C-alpha angles and dihedrals in degrees: 000000000000091000090065120055126185117231132178089256097045130279140341113215120200112213138189104200127206109195126203094032121156090253140358111260145128106271102188129265131319127185094337093315135098109256111226121187110208124196093206122088120246092249128121092349094299094131092047091051091048091050093052093045092048094049094045091051094044091048095043094234134121116277092242090063090068118073133169103227100174137019100032091160101032139069093247109073137173115213125195115214114194123213101012129094121224093258092056091048092049092051094046093049094043094242097139118097 
């Protein structure tokens, strides 16, 4: 799963974000990344905040365990998830076939 990378701290998740969607939800895969539709607009960090809140809730972890480490202003983002391995992230987000 190239969209999930194991790190010493946990997992790196590669995202392709679609802002201003009708609702925030996982929308499949796109170009080796997890496609995430986000209801929030990409203004003043609103979409980034919505991404981190959504992932924390879906993964059942505190919000401060989810950090955008690359791509803060673009559609392609890398998110660090502390304390969970890639398999646990894949199960929680429904990314397994």
